[in-house]
Phi, psi and omega in degrees: 000132178282150180283152175303135180092353179241144175259124183303134176085001181228148175277143177288131181291129181279126179266152181259143179219140181284147173223130183260125176246123184238135166293165185252294184288132184088346178247306181249329178238152172295163179296115187296320182290332173294321176296317178298318179299318181295315184288320182274348182062037175250099189300324183297338180285351182282350175292138181228185178291353170285337183257326187235111180292334183273100187294321181296317177298321179297316181292321177298320178296317180298314180300318180294318179296319178296320179295315181299326183260009175057045177259124184270168175299321178298319177300316181296314184297326178299321178289315184299319184297342180270355181291137179244151178302153175294155179306130178083353186292319183295314180295318179300309183295323178298318180291318178299313182292333178292329188256333184216154169296145189209146172217149175267124183246107191231148168267019170275202191225146178303325181297334176270314191278330180298319176295337182265345184303320179301330179291339179256006179089021177057056177285166171290132183230131169246120179208201186247187177234148172274154173251122182249127180285169179298338180272006179080015179257149175286122184247347181171198181214157181236114182289142169297311173216146172290132184055053188300317193299307178294332178293321177298315180299314180299320179296318178294320178296323178295335177273002176097007180275147165267119189262131173245121187234152179217141178197183187224358191230173179305320184287356176267346191296322177299319178295316183293323179288327181286326182293154174298325179224118180238134182232136169273148179230121177052035183277142177291163185304320183298322180285322176300320180292319182289333189290318187067028181247134189293321190255122173238115185274143181278348181184184186287328177297316178294322178298316179299320177300317181292321177299317181296328181293323186261343181291136181252000000 
């Protein structure tokens, strides 16, 4: 007996549906580590994935700087909780989520983003975890997946989604290249050159226009 919704002897035609994958920092939120650098007056913490393609090396450097300056996880979290979305980010994300399934794919950390998620309307977030030592110091990080961003895109594509992705940094390039449609947002010249991606949006309004053009 054939199942309801299936015609015996024939494969069900796979339909395509758009799924939007967005980076977080630099797109919807300001760069959190730049804010931490400003408040703690530790200049080395201002380096981000726009400056350093090797994320693990960047995190090891951050942990060492925090240890040298005796900055605890509690100190960091106090700063992070004061971060506000970038101008237009809340309205942009609300409109995207109203029209398409969407997830935020970040190389940030749940310990940072969960306190900020209500400010963005509690979107779905995939990111990593921090490792906190018994002394309350940041000692490292634990990836959800190694090279998570393109892996998320591939998984969505395997489920039949057409993925539209946007980001601004070196660590977004794998995701943007894997997606059917990838857009840079407010990316500096070095990243635009490295990306090999045609469209670089100047802001969220332009990004929404580009998403609407390619969404089917």
